[in-house]
All heavy atoms as an XYZ file, in Angstrom:
811
protein
N       0.843     -1.179     -0.013
C      -0.029     -0.001     -0.002
C       0.891      1.238      0.002
O       1.962      1.237      0.586
C      -0.914     -0.012      1.224
C      -1.929      1.105      1.175
S      -3.248      0.992      2.404
C      -2.367      1.427      3.873
N       0.414      2.285     -0.668
C       1.127      3.534     -0.670
C       0.103      4.677     -0.692
O      -1.048      4.479     -1.038
C       2.079      3.645     -1.857
C       1.393      3.648     -3.216
C       1.097      4.828     -3.843
C       1.071      2.466     -3.837
C       0.470      4.841     -5.092
C       0.450      2.443     -5.076
C       0.153      3.634     -5.705
N       0.565      5.840     -0.265
C      -0.297      7.004     -0.244
C       0.205      7.992     -1.311
O       1.396      8.276     -1.402
C      -0.283      7.676      1.144
O      -0.732      6.708      2.107
C      -1.204      8.894      1.176
N      -0.719      8.485     -2.087
C      -0.406      9.441     -3.121
C      -1.496     10.495     -3.155
O      -2.685     10.149     -3.227
C      -0.284      8.757     -4.472
C       0.127      9.675     -5.603
C       1.449     10.106     -5.692
C      -0.787     10.092     -6.539
C       1.842     10.985     -6.694
C      -0.401     10.924     -7.564
C       0.892     11.366     -7.642
N      -1.137     11.758     -3.025
C      -2.099     12.864     -2.946
C      -3.177     12.587     -1.878
O      -4.370     12.784     -2.131
C      -2.748     13.109     -4.334
C      -1.785     13.740     -5.309
O      -0.756     14.298     -4.944
N      -2.084     13.593     -6.575
N      -2.722     12.138     -0.746
C      -3.596     11.874      0.430
C      -4.619     10.790      0.229
O      -5.620     10.696      0.965
C      -4.316     13.186      0.867
C      -3.336     14.246      1.316
O      -2.313     13.916      1.928
O      -3.597     15.447      1.017
N      -4.401      9.930     -0.742
C      -5.281      8.772     -0.971
C      -4.443      7.492     -0.847
O      -3.310      7.441     -1.345
C      -5.937      8.816     -2.388
C      -6.824      7.617     -2.624
C      -6.719     10.120     -2.547
N      -4.982      6.502     -0.158
C      -4.317      5.220     -0.005
C      -4.627      4.319     -1.177
O      -5.796      4.076     -1.497
C      -4.744      4.534      1.281
C      -4.306      5.311      2.500
O      -3.181      5.752      2.611
N      -5.232      5.513      3.429
N      -3.576      3.812     -1.839
C      -3.729      2.944     -3.001
C      -2.969      1.648     -2.797
O      -2.032      1.561     -1.989
C      -3.124      3.612     -4.256
C      -3.882      4.829     -4.721
C      -3.366      6.104     -4.504
C      -5.088      4.721     -5.423
C      -4.019      7.238     -4.952
C      -5.737      5.841     -5.881
C      -5.221      7.097     -5.643
O      -5.863      8.202     -6.096
N      -3.349      0.676     -3.598
C      -2.651     -0.606     -3.635
C      -2.797     -1.126     -5.062
O      -3.852     -0.984     -5.673
C      -3.276     -1.585     -2.650
C      -2.629     -2.930     -2.627
C      -3.255     -3.862     -1.600
O      -4.370     -3.610     -1.165
O      -2.598     -4.857     -1.263
N      -1.725     -1.706     -5.564
C      -1.840     -2.435     -6.832
C      -2.320     -3.829     -6.458
O      -1.602     -4.549     -5.780
C      -0.502     -2.484     -7.580
C      -0.039     -1.070     -7.885
C      -0.622     -3.296     -8.858
C       1.387     -0.977     -8.374
N      -3.522     -4.144     -6.852
C      -4.170     -5.386     -6.451
C      -4.487     -6.195     -7.684
O      -5.290     -5.800     -8.530
C      -5.455     -5.093     -5.669
C      -6.094     -6.299     -5.086
C      -5.231     -6.897     -4.006
C      -5.922     -8.133     -3.398
N      -4.994     -8.989     -2.728
N      -3.789     -7.310     -7.806
C      -3.973     -8.166     -8.981
C      -4.709     -9.441     -8.635
O      -4.603     -9.945     -7.517
C      -2.602     -8.524     -9.584
C      -1.923     -7.363    -10.332
C      -0.456     -7.637    -10.480
C      -2.585     -7.147    -11.650
N      -5.466     -9.923     -9.584
C      -6.074    -11.242     -9.549
C      -6.121    -11.706    -10.995
O      -5.704    -10.966    -11.892
C      -7.444    -11.236     -8.848
C      -8.425    -10.266     -9.502
O      -8.459    -10.145    -10.723
N      -9.203     -9.607     -8.702
N      -6.622    -12.876    -11.225
C      -6.590    -13.406    -12.596
C      -7.411    -12.521    -13.527
O      -7.002    -12.234    -14.663
C      -7.052    -14.863    -12.639
C      -5.969    -15.739    -11.969
C      -7.324    -15.345    -14.063
C      -6.320    -17.193    -11.838
N      -8.549    -12.025    -13.084
C      -9.384    -11.156    -13.948
C      -8.667     -9.852    -14.266
O      -8.737     -9.382    -15.423
C     -10.723    -10.898    -13.279
C     -11.637    -12.112    -13.265
C     -11.888    -12.709    -14.631
O     -12.172    -11.982    -15.599
O     -11.761    -13.961    -14.744
N      -8.028     -9.250    -13.283
C      -7.270     -8.004    -13.543
C      -6.098     -8.262    -14.453
O      -5.763     -7.413    -15.299
C      -6.824     -7.378    -12.221
C      -7.949     -6.838    -11.409
C      -8.367     -5.501    -11.963
N      -9.773     -5.236    -11.653
C     -10.402     -4.154    -12.052
N      -9.819     -3.228    -12.742
N     -11.683     -3.989    -11.736
N      -5.476     -9.424    -14.322
C      -4.346     -9.782    -15.193
C      -4.851     -9.986    -16.626
O      -4.181     -9.551    -17.591
C      -3.655    -11.035    -14.682
C      -2.369    -11.405    -15.415
C      -1.303    -10.342    -15.217
C      -1.863    -12.748    -14.944
N      -6.002    -10.628    -16.792
C      -6.577    -10.797    -18.134
C      -6.854     -9.436    -18.764
O      -6.624     -9.223    -19.965
C      -7.860    -11.613    -18.082
C      -7.665    -13.081    -17.819
C      -9.029    -13.764    -17.749
C      -8.940    -15.213    -17.369
N     -10.284    -15.831    -17.286
N      -7.363     -8.492    -17.978
C      -7.614     -7.149    -18.479
C      -6.312     -6.504    -18.941
O      -6.238     -5.929    -20.025
C      -8.288     -6.290    -17.396
C      -8.470     -4.801    -17.718
C      -9.371     -4.638    -18.963
C      -9.088     -4.071    -16.533
N      -5.267     -6.613    -18.115
C      -3.956     -6.095    -18.512
C      -3.502     -6.689    -19.813
O      -3.080     -5.974    -20.729
C      -2.916     -6.352    -17.382
C      -1.541     -6.018    -17.837
C      -1.065     -4.728    -17.742
C      -0.679     -6.983    -18.373
C       0.200     -4.375    -18.193
C       0.576     -6.655    -18.812
C       1.024     -5.356    -18.714
O       2.263     -5.010    -19.177
N      -3.565     -8.005    -19.920
C      -3.079     -8.692    -21.126
C      -3.924     -8.304    -22.357
O      -3.385     -8.151    -23.436
C      -3.100    -10.220    -20.926
C      -2.049    -10.651    -19.912
C      -2.035    -12.142    -19.648
O      -3.040    -12.837    -19.934
O      -1.004    -12.622    -19.154
N      -5.209     -8.121    -22.163
C      -6.068     -7.700    -23.283
C      -5.673     -6.285    -23.741
O      -5.584     -6.018    -24.941
C      -7.526     -7.727    -22.851
C      -8.480     -7.319    -23.933
C      -9.927     -7.409    -23.451
C     -10.883     -6.960    -24.546
N     -12.274     -6.985    -24.100
N      -5.465     -5.406    -22.782
C      -5.098     -4.022    -23.116
C      -3.733     -3.942    -23.797
O      -3.521     -3.119    -24.697
C      -5.127     -3.147    -21.864
C      -6.515     -2.924    -21.243
C      -6.358     -2.270    -19.871
C      -7.380     -2.078    -22.152
N      -2.782     -4.762    -23.338
C      -1.425     -4.717    -23.876
C      -1.226     -5.636    -25.079
O      -0.310     -5.452    -25.853
C      -0.410     -5.108    -22.794
C      -0.248     -4.094    -21.696
C       0.480     -2.850    -22.150
N       1.855     -3.195    -22.528
C       2.495     -2.712    -23.596
N       1.893     -1.863    -24.388
N       3.708     -3.073    -23.888
N      -2.056     -6.660    -25.216
C      -1.911     -7.581    -26.318
C      -0.737     -8.521    -26.169
O      -0.161     -8.987    -27.165
N      -0.311     -8.789    -24.921
C       0.821     -9.651    -24.675
C       0.609    -10.328    -23.303
O       0.020     -9.754    -22.414
C       2.160     -8.898    -24.700
C       3.363     -9.841    -24.596
C       2.208     -7.825    -23.627
C       4.692     -9.177    -24.843
N       1.125    -11.517    -23.197
C       1.106    -12.225    -21.896
C       1.960    -11.462    -20.912
O       3.090    -11.066    -21.234
C       1.633    -13.644    -22.116
O       2.137    -14.185    -20.920
N       1.461    -11.286    -19.722
C       2.240    -10.581    -18.669
C       3.521    -11.322    -18.354
O       4.592    -10.702    -18.205
C       1.408    -10.421    -17.412
N       3.458    -12.637    -18.258
C       4.650    -13.430    -17.941
C       5.676    -13.302    -19.073
O       6.871    -13.095    -18.832
C       4.284    -14.881    -17.741
N       5.225    -13.377    -20.324
C       6.146    -13.236    -21.469
C       6.787    -11.877    -21.482
O       7.977    -11.745    -21.770
C       5.394    -13.511    -22.778
N       6.004    -10.868    -21.181
C       6.536     -9.500    -21.168
C       7.614     -9.334    -20.102
O       8.667     -8.765    -20.342
C       5.444     -8.481    -20.951
C       5.922     -7.053    -21.042
C       4.806     -6.069    -20.916
O       3.971     -6.203    -20.021
O       4.758     -5.151    -21.750
N       7.378     -9.860    -18.908
C       8.336     -9.754    -17.823
C       9.651    -10.449    -18.175
O      10.728     -9.943    -17.890
C       7.770    -10.337    -16.521
C       6.790     -9.453    -15.781
C       6.100    -10.236    -14.685
C       7.462     -8.216    -15.233
N       9.536    -11.602    -18.808
C      10.737    -12.331    -19.219
C      11.458    -11.574    -20.322
O      12.685    -11.392    -20.264
C      10.374    -13.780    -19.667
C      11.549    -14.465    -20.344
C       9.876    -14.602    -18.490
N      10.695    -11.141    -21.309
C      11.275    -10.444    -22.463
C      12.034     -9.173    -22.059
O      13.103     -8.904    -22.534
C      10.181    -10.097    -23.447
C      10.668     -9.394    -24.691
C       9.515     -9.107    -25.632
C       9.992     -8.313    -26.832
N       8.874     -7.964    -27.734
N      11.433     -8.406    -21.166
C      12.033     -7.125    -20.796
C      12.891     -7.239    -19.531
O      13.413     -6.236    -19.061
C      10.970     -6.082    -20.635
S       9.891     -6.287    -19.227
N      13.032     -8.459    -19.004
C      13.829     -8.738    -17.796
C      13.460     -7.795    -16.654
O      14.317     -7.319    -15.906
C      15.324     -8.634    -18.151
C      15.772     -9.667    -19.171
C      17.243     -9.567    -19.543
O      17.955     -8.656    -19.054
O      17.670    -10.421    -20.341
N      12.160     -7.539    -16.518
C      11.685     -6.749    -15.403
C      11.688     -5.244    -15.618
O      11.164     -4.486    -14.809
N      12.308     -4.773    -16.721
C      12.338     -3.350    -17.042
C      11.161     -3.033    -17.932
O      11.269     -2.954    -19.147
C      13.654     -2.953    -17.698
N       9.987     -2.908    -17.337
C       8.733     -2.736    -18.081
C       8.722     -1.438    -18.906
O       9.180     -0.402    -18.419
C       7.556     -2.733    -17.123
C       7.273     -4.015    -16.359
C       6.247     -3.757    -15.255
C       6.764     -5.061    -17.305
N       8.160     -1.525    -20.093
C       7.977     -0.275    -20.863
C       7.040      0.646    -20.114
O       6.176      0.214    -19.337
C       7.315     -0.753    -22.178
C       7.642     -2.205    -22.255
C       7.757     -2.709    -20.842
N       7.184      1.954    -20.329
C       6.330      2.935    -19.628
C       4.854      2.674    -19.879
O       4.023      2.813    -18.971
C       6.706      4.343    -20.047
C       8.093      4.806    -19.654
C       8.352      6.230    -20.163
C       8.309      4.728    -18.164
N       4.503      2.290    -21.087
C       3.109      1.994    -21.385
C       2.590      0.817    -20.546
O       1.437      0.806    -20.127
C       2.939      1.715    -22.879
C       1.481      1.587    -23.276
C       1.334      1.467    -24.790
O       1.963      2.237    -25.526
O       0.538      0.603    -25.199
N       3.460     -0.151    -20.285
C       3.056     -1.268    -19.455
C       2.843     -0.835    -18.007
O       1.905     -1.299    -17.362
C       4.119     -2.381    -19.487
O       4.216     -2.916    -20.790
N       3.703      0.029    -17.510
C       3.529      0.579    -16.171
C       2.174      1.274    -16.055
O       1.411      1.026    -15.124
C       4.684      1.529    -15.798
C       4.414      2.242    -14.476
C       6.002      0.797    -15.754
N       1.888      2.116    -17.028
C       0.606      2.817    -17.038
C      -0.560      1.845    -17.112
O      -1.581      2.023    -16.439
C       0.533      3.776    -18.230
C       1.464      4.942    -18.126
C       1.446      5.799    -19.392
O       0.978      5.330    -20.445
O       1.921      6.941    -19.303
N      -0.430      0.780    -17.895
C      -1.507     -0.180    -18.053
C      -1.720     -0.987    -16.778
O      -2.865     -1.272    -16.408
C      -1.217     -1.125    -19.251
O      -1.010     -0.331    -20.427
C      -2.412     -2.046    -19.506
N      -0.644     -1.369    -16.091
C      -0.787     -2.080    -14.801
C      -1.578     -1.186    -13.840
O      -2.513     -1.635    -13.149
C       0.552     -2.448    -14.198
C       1.027     -3.802    -14.549
C       2.122     -3.976    -15.397
C       0.380     -4.944    -14.080
C       2.572     -5.244    -15.749
C       0.812     -6.215    -14.427
C       1.901     -6.356    -15.263
O       2.326     -7.611    -15.617
N      -1.232      0.085    -13.757
C      -1.929      0.971    -12.854
C      -3.373      1.164    -13.301
O      -4.263      1.246    -12.465
C      -1.208      2.328    -12.769
C      -0.169      2.381    -11.698
C       0.952      1.569    -11.761
C      -0.309      3.250    -10.617
C       1.915      1.609    -10.759
C       0.644      3.286     -9.597
C       1.774      2.470     -9.684
N      -3.605      1.247    -14.600
C      -4.960      1.404    -15.100
C      -5.832      0.177    -14.893
O      -7.036      0.289    -14.734
N      -5.216     -0.986    -14.841
C      -5.988     -2.247    -14.664
C      -6.092     -2.672    -13.231
O      -7.022     -3.397    -12.890
C      -5.334     -3.352    -15.511
N      -5.160     -2.270    -12.364
C      -5.083     -2.893    -11.046
C      -4.892     -1.934     -9.875
O      -4.644     -2.379     -8.761
C      -3.943     -3.900    -11.043
N      -5.055     -0.636    -10.091
C      -4.870      0.325     -9.004
C      -6.165      0.446     -8.194
O      -7.205      0.853     -8.704
C      -4.437      1.673     -9.505
C      -4.000      2.652     -8.393
C      -2.785      2.146     -7.625
C      -3.686      4.017     -9.027
N      -6.075      0.066     -6.925
C      -7.216      0.050     -6.039
C      -7.155      1.218     -5.070
O      -6.122      1.433     -4.426
C      -7.222     -1.263     -5.240
C      -8.342     -1.461     -4.221
C      -9.687     -1.663     -4.900
C      -8.012     -2.642     -3.315
N      -8.230      2.005     -4.999
C      -8.367      3.018     -3.947
C      -8.790      2.255     -2.698
O      -9.912      1.763     -2.591
C      -9.440      4.027     -4.359
C      -9.639      5.102     -3.321
O      -9.576      4.828     -2.089
O      -9.931      6.250     -3.734
N      -7.858      2.074     -1.766
C      -8.055      1.219     -0.629
C      -9.208      1.700      0.250
O     -10.038      0.916      0.720
C      -6.750      1.102      0.219
C      -6.982      0.342      1.510
C      -5.667      0.441     -0.609
N      -9.321      3.002      0.468
C     -10.333      3.566      1.336
C     -11.756      3.361      0.773
O     -12.690      3.102      1.513
C     -10.074      5.030      1.621
C      -8.725      5.253      2.297
O      -8.348      4.389      3.120
O      -8.066      6.258      1.989
N     -11.878      3.490     -0.551
C     -13.198      3.327     -1.201
C     -13.472      1.884     -1.551
O     -14.596      1.505     -1.813
C     -13.282      4.174     -2.464
C     -13.324      5.650     -2.185
C     -13.433      6.439     -3.464
C     -13.429      7.944     -3.195
N     -13.420      8.706     -4.471
N     -12.413      1.040     -1.637
C     -12.556     -0.325     -2.042
C     -12.901     -0.478     -3.514
O     -13.495     -1.475     -3.911
N     -12.486      0.504     -4.312
C     -12.801      0.498     -5.746
C     -11.540      0.649     -6.577
O     -10.633      1.392     -6.199
C     -13.756      1.652     -6.070
C     -15.131      1.646     -5.381
C     -15.855      2.962     -5.671
C     -15.952      0.463     -5.875
N     -11.546     -0.019     -7.714
C     -10.448      0.216     -8.675
C     -10.651      1.533     -9.358
O     -11.767      1.897     -9.695
C     -10.396     -0.946     -9.682
C      -9.890     -2.228     -9.119
C     -10.776     -3.196     -8.688
C      -8.538     -2.459     -8.971
C     -10.329     -4.381     -8.135
C      -8.077     -3.648     -8.434
C      -8.970     -4.611     -8.018
N      -9.548      2.251     -9.573
C      -9.646      3.525    -10.302
C      -9.775      3.209    -11.807
O      -9.478      2.087    -12.242
C      -8.432      4.436    -10.036
C      -8.266      4.717     -8.550
C      -7.154      3.857    -10.622
N     -10.188      4.165    -12.574
C     -10.298      3.977    -14.002
C      -8.947      3.877    -14.700
O      -7.907      4.264    -14.115
N      -8.976      3.424    -15.917
C      -7.701      3.229    -16.661
C      -6.956      4.546    -16.872
O      -5.738      4.614    -16.689
C      -7.956      2.551    -17.995
C      -8.373      1.102    -17.801
C      -8.430      0.404    -19.130
N      -9.380      1.027    -20.020
C     -10.240      0.384    -20.776
N     -10.269     -0.930    -20.776
N     -11.046      1.041    -21.557
N      -7.676      5.582    -17.273
C      -7.003      6.866    -17.530
C      -6.446      7.448    -16.241
O      -5.351      7.980    -16.202
C      -7.942      7.853    -18.193
C      -8.253      7.520    -19.647
C      -9.160      8.531    -20.252
C      -9.468      8.131    -21.710
N     -10.361      9.109    -22.340
N      -7.237      7.343    -15.160
C      -6.790      7.867    -13.870
C      -5.574      7.074    -13.370
O      -4.607      7.647    -12.853
C      -7.934      7.805    -12.868
C      -7.562      8.298    -11.468
C      -7.355      9.808    -11.386
O      -7.570     10.513    -12.391
O      -6.969     10.281    -10.326
N      -5.605      5.752    -13.504
C      -4.480      4.927    -13.108
C      -3.211      5.266    -13.876
O      -2.136      5.380    -13.287
N      -3.347      5.482    -15.187
C      -2.185      5.852    -15.998
C      -1.620      7.196    -15.586
O      -0.419      7.402    -15.487
C      -2.546      5.867    -17.483
N      -2.522      8.142    -15.299
C      -2.091      9.465    -14.861
C      -1.333      9.388    -13.539
O      -0.275     10.013    -13.339
C      -3.305     10.398    -14.709
C      -2.921     11.843    -14.313
C      -4.158     12.660    -13.962
N      -4.807     12.186    -12.752
C      -4.354     12.378    -11.506
N      -3.204     12.991    -11.308
N      -5.036     11.922    -10.461
N      -1.879      8.604    -12.616
C      -1.200      8.428    -11.313
C       0.156      7.765    -11.492
O       1.120      8.167    -10.855
C      -2.104      7.638    -10.337
C      -3.324      8.475     -9.937
C      -1.357      7.195     -9.103
C      -4.415      7.729     -9.193
N       0.230      6.776    -12.354
C       1.516      6.111    -12.630
C       2.531      7.124    -13.112
O       3.682      7.124    -12.625
C       1.329      4.987    -13.639
N       2.150      7.972    -14.054
C       3.083      8.962    -14.595
C       3.553      9.936    -13.503
O       4.735     10.220    -13.392
C       2.423      9.735    -15.727
C       2.242      8.892    -16.971
O       2.844      7.813    -17.083
O       1.442      9.314    -17.837
N       2.618     10.418    -12.739
C       2.964     11.374    -11.650
C       3.834     10.704    -10.599
O       4.805     11.300    -10.111
C       1.721     11.952    -11.004
C       0.974     12.934    -11.876
C      -0.182     13.602    -11.159
O      -0.089     13.793     -9.914
O      -1.176     13.930    -11.834
N       3.518      9.458    -10.272
C       4.278      8.728     -9.266
C       5.700      8.460     -9.754
O       6.666      8.589     -8.998
C       3.561      7.426     -8.940
C       3.961      6.716     -7.656
C       3.799      7.611     -6.423
C       3.129      5.445     -7.497
N       5.873      8.111    -11.051
C       7.210      7.901    -11.585
C       8.029      9.171    -11.503
O       9.213      9.139    -11.181
C       7.143      7.408    -13.034
C       6.795      5.930    -13.135
S       6.942      5.277    -14.808
C       5.494      5.980    -15.604
N       7.393     10.309    -11.798
C       8.123     11.589    -11.691
C       8.479     11.888    -10.247
O       9.519     12.519     -9.992
C       7.262     12.707    -12.278
C       7.151     12.623    -13.782
C       6.282     13.733    -14.387
O       5.928     14.698    -13.639
O       5.961     13.645    -15.567
N       7.629     11.470     -9.334
C       7.835     11.758     -7.892
C       8.864     10.841     -7.250
O       9.809     11.319     -6.597
C       6.515     11.699     -7.164
C       6.557     12.186     -5.732
O       7.277     13.169     -5.484
O       5.914     11.581     -4.875
N       8.691      9.521     -7.414
C       9.578      8.564     -6.713
C      10.527      7.815     -7.615
O      11.385      7.113     -7.129
C       8.765      7.559     -5.876
C       7.907      8.266     -4.831
C       7.924      6.649     -6.742
N      10.332      7.947     -8.908
C      11.227      7.288     -9.866
C      10.620      6.046    -10.504
O       9.804      5.340     -9.896
N      11.054      5.790    -11.719
C      10.588      4.643    -12.493
C      10.843      3.309    -11.756
O       9.946      2.487    -11.644
C      11.279      4.653    -13.848
C      11.216      3.336    -14.590
C      10.088      3.024    -15.346
C      12.277      2.437    -14.548
C      10.023      1.804    -16.020
C      12.211      1.235    -15.216
C      11.078      0.940    -15.976
O      11.005     -0.258    -16.619
N      12.044      3.115    -11.252
C      12.405      1.854    -10.616
C      11.515      1.552     -9.407
O      11.106      0.387     -9.225
C      13.890      1.857    -10.197
N      11.210      2.537     -8.637
C      10.365      2.307     -7.463
C       8.951      1.915     -7.870
O       8.329      1.034     -7.237
C      10.299      3.575     -6.601
N       8.425      2.490     -8.938
C       7.087      2.138     -9.402
C       7.063      0.738     -9.995
O       6.160     -0.037     -9.714
C       6.587      3.208    -10.392
C       5.245      2.792    -11.007
C       6.456      4.581     -9.725
N       8.077      0.382    -10.776
C       8.150     -0.978    -11.317
C       8.283     -1.987    -10.180
O       7.658     -3.071    -10.214
C       9.310     -1.112    -12.324
C       9.547     -2.575    -12.701
C       9.026     -0.281    -13.564
N       9.032     -1.637     -9.166
C       9.157     -2.533     -7.997
C       7.813     -2.774     -7.335
O       7.496     -3.883     -6.931
C      10.146     -1.951     -6.998
C      10.394     -2.868     -5.830
C      11.432     -2.301     -4.857
O      11.875     -1.165     -5.013
O      11.763     -3.028     -3.902
N       6.964     -1.735     -7.281
C       5.616     -1.913     -6.723
C       4.818     -2.946     -7.535
O       4.121     -3.771     -6.981
C       4.829     -0.577     -6.771
C       5.282      0.462     -5.818
S       4.249      1.923     -6.129
C       5.101      3.112     -5.141
N       4.936     -2.833     -8.844
C       4.200     -3.755     -9.730
C       4.709     -5.174     -9.570
O       3.927     -6.117     -9.393
C       4.336     -3.288    -11.201
C       3.605     -1.943    -11.395
C       3.815     -4.348    -12.154
C       3.921     -1.263    -12.713
N       6.016     -5.345     -9.604
C       6.595     -6.710     -9.481
C       6.261     -7.294     -8.111
O       5.913     -8.484     -8.022
C       8.128     -6.674     -9.734
C       8.763     -8.003     -9.408
C       8.408     -6.287    -11.171
N       6.326     -6.489     -7.055
C       5.968     -6.982     -5.732
C       4.488     -7.412     -5.683
O       4.176     -8.444     -5.053
C       6.229     -5.920     -4.654
C       7.692     -5.746     -4.382
O       8.539     -6.572     -4.731
N       8.054     -4.622     -3.787
N       3.626     -6.684     -6.350
C       2.225     -7.078     -6.367
C       2.011     -8.369     -7.145
O       1.188     -9.190     -6.769
C       1.344     -5.958     -6.902
O       1.507     -5.789     -8.291
N       2.747     -8.547     -8.220
C       2.678     -9.820     -8.984
C       3.129    -10.962     -8.128
O       2.472    -12.009     -8.037
C       3.491     -9.714    -10.284
C       2.853     -8.719    -11.238
C       3.627    -11.091    -10.936
C       3.717     -8.367    -12.432
N       4.241    -10.797     -7.439
C       4.742    -11.870     -6.578
C       3.780    -12.165     -5.437
O       3.541    -13.324     -5.110
C       6.108    -11.456     -5.967
C       7.203    -11.459     -7.005
C       8.510    -10.902     -6.455
O       8.530    -10.058     -5.579
N       9.617    -11.396     -6.980
N       3.180    -11.158     -4.850
C       2.252    -11.328     -3.735
C       0.932    -11.941     -4.183
O       0.433    -12.886     -3.586
C       1.992     -9.964     -3.084
C       1.029    -10.000     -1.908
C       0.565     -8.604     -1.501
N      -0.290     -8.058     -2.567
C      -0.181     -6.800     -3.014
N       0.697     -5.964     -2.494
N      -0.979     -6.356     -3.971
N       0.356    -11.396     -5.255
C      -0.983    -11.789     -5.645
C      -1.057    -12.935     -6.661
O      -2.039    -13.647     -6.722
C      -1.734    -10.577     -6.254
C      -1.903     -9.427     -5.271
O      -1.864     -9.686     -4.050
O      -2.051     -8.290     -5.731
N      -0.009    -13.017     -7.498
C      -0.022    -14.004     -8.599
C       1.310    -14.704     -8.712
O       1.907    -14.820     -9.786
C      -0.336    -13.295     -9.935
C      -1.684    -12.579    -10.012
C      -1.737    -11.717    -11.248
C      -2.810    -13.553     -9.985
N       1.784    -15.193     -7.559
C       3.118    -15.834     -7.487
C       3.298    -16.974     -8.485
O       4.427    -17.229     -8.913
N       2.227    -17.597     -8.890
C       2.327    -18.720     -9.810
C       2.923    -18.286    -11.169
O       3.515    -19.099    -11.887
C       0.953    -19.370    -10.065
C      -0.040    -18.505    -10.728
C      -0.128    -18.438    -12.110
C      -0.928    -17.749     -9.999
C      -1.063    -17.637    -12.745
C      -1.870    -16.956    -10.598
C      -1.951    -16.880    -11.984
N       2.829    -17.014    -11.493
C       3.381    -16.528    -12.767
C       4.902    -16.597    -12.784
O       5.519    -16.752    -13.843
C       2.994    -15.069    -13.018
C       1.606    -14.798    -13.518
C       1.405    -13.296    -13.689
C       1.369    -15.509    -14.866
N       5.512    -16.474    -11.633
C       6.959    -16.389    -11.550
C       7.614    -17.678    -11.069
O       8.817    -17.717    -10.949
C       7.360    -15.215    -10.654
C       6.785    -13.859    -11.052
C       7.134    -12.812    -10.029
C       7.239    -13.438    -12.443
N       6.797    -18.672    -10.742
C       7.313    -19.952    -10.296
C       7.861    -20.773    -11.426
O       7.262    -20.845    -12.493
C       6.196    -20.739     -9.607
C       6.551    -21.158     -8.223
C       5.406    -21.907     -7.560
N       4.332    -20.957     -7.316
C       3.065    -21.257     -7.193
N       2.660    -22.492     -7.286
N       2.168    -20.334     -6.972
N       8.973    -21.420    -11.162
C       9.562    -22.336    -12.165
C       8.834    -23.666    -12.107
O       8.255    -24.025    -11.088
C      11.060    -22.565    -11.879
C      11.885    -21.315    -12.102
C      13.314    -21.600    -11.864
C      14.153    -20.341    -12.062
N      15.578    -20.601    -11.882
N       8.882    -24.408    -13.210
C       8.248    -25.703    -13.265
C       8.848    -26.605    -12.193
O      10.053    -26.600    -11.928
C       8.458    -26.340    -14.645
N       8.003    -27.373    -11.526
C       8.459    -28.282    -10.486
C       8.535    -27.664     -9.116
O       8.807    -28.340     -8.140
N       8.298    -26.360     -8.971
C       8.323    -25.695     -7.664
C       6.932    -25.461     -7.142
O       6.015    -25.282     -7.753
C       9.026    -24.325     -7.773
C      10.498    -24.522     -7.959
O      11.071    -25.536     -7.649
N      11.134    -23.503     -8.520
């Protein structure tokens, strides 16, 4: 969870939110992470926020445009690497099966 402009947010993923992300980007999330070695394109960062940014206090996901706007402002505020780390941490926490190797 993080606070931005006095609002508590969380990147909250589940299979449905991941499907939305993949539909919007036109690529498998797992394939993209492998391909870019964790250095997500800026458009992907915006799309993750647009698909999975939850206003914790309201219990509602923000809209895609609002999520993308917050991602951009947050990157300018705390840096690209910190924002990507938030996304990767949420994937590991919520959808750990995506990053598990076969047999584990």
